[in-house]
N, C-alpha and C positions, 0 to 999 in steps of 0.2 A: 078412450084409450089414453092411459096415463103414463105409460112407460114404453120405451122402445129400445131396441139394440140393433146394432149393425154387425153382422158377422161376415167377414171376408172369406170367400170360398178358397181363394188362393192364399195359402199360409206362408208362402215365401215370395220374394220379389219375382216379377216376370223374368224369364230367361233373357229377354232382349231389353229389360229395364224400362220398357215403355208400356206395353199392353200384353195381355195374356191371350194366346190363341186357344181355340176350342179343345184341341188335343191336350194341351198342357193343363187346361182347366179340368177336363175329365180325369186326367191322371191324378191331379191334386185331390179331387173329390174321392176317387178310389183309395188313394193313399191315406187320406185323413178322414175317412168316413166315420170311424169310431169317435173321433174328436168332434166332428160336425154334429153327429147325432147327440152326443153328450152336451154340447153347447145348447142345442135346441131344447133338450130335456131340462137343463138347469134354468134356462131363461123362461121356458114354457110360455111362449107368446101365443096370443089368440090370433094374431094376423101376421103372416109372413109374406113379405114382398121380395120377390126375386128380381134383381136388377139385371135382367138379361141372362140369367143362369138357370131358369126354371127347367129347361130341357135336360140339363145335366143332373138334376135331382130326381127325375121321375123314377128311376130304379131305386135309389136310396130310400125314398119315401113311399115306394110301392104304389105309385099312381098308375091308374089305367087310363088309356086315351079316352075311354067312354065317360070318365068322370069329369073331364075338362069341359067347362062351359066356355064357349067362344063368343066373343063380341069385340068391343073396342079394346077390352083387356080380358085376357083369358084368366080363369080362376077355377079353383076347386074349393068347395065347402065340405069338409070331411072331419069327423071326430071332434066337432066343436071348434074347429080352427078354419081360418080362411087363408088360402094360399093363392097369391096373386102373381101372375106372370106379367110383369111390367118390363118395359125396356130399361136398359141401364140409364141411370140419371144423366149421363153425358150424351145420350142419344139426341141428335140435333134436328131430326126431322119433325118433331112436334114441339110446341112451345112448352115452357115450364107450367103455364096455366093449364093447358090441356093435360099434361102429364099428371099434375096433382088432381085435377078434376076427375080423370078416369079412375084413379085409385080411390079417391074419396067417395065417388058414387057407388063403387062396388062395396066398400066398407060400410057405408050408410045402409045399403040394402041388406047387407049381412046382419048388421046390428039390429035391424028391425025385423029380422027373420023372414025377409022376402026372398032369400036365396035358398 
């Protein structure tokens, strides 16, 4: 993987200027779904890592619960792309090393077509 991009789901500052709650996040995805889809289309990434937002994208990306592989990290391999349901990077209950290793292990398996 040679390039990456970070796309914020929330296109405007949080209403409380601190963090975004689930309801506001879902409203933002619904409001900006065309923009979010266009960003993903233009960037055309092979791997998409959701930082705690995967559940909000299920409908937009037309994921079925039966497609989700569950383990240390949930993921979907679909259409030549890997979608990873990772915690938000600020999630404090796992170490940075565990966080990176979980994601890296799924990506490595995917790259070697073991998913």
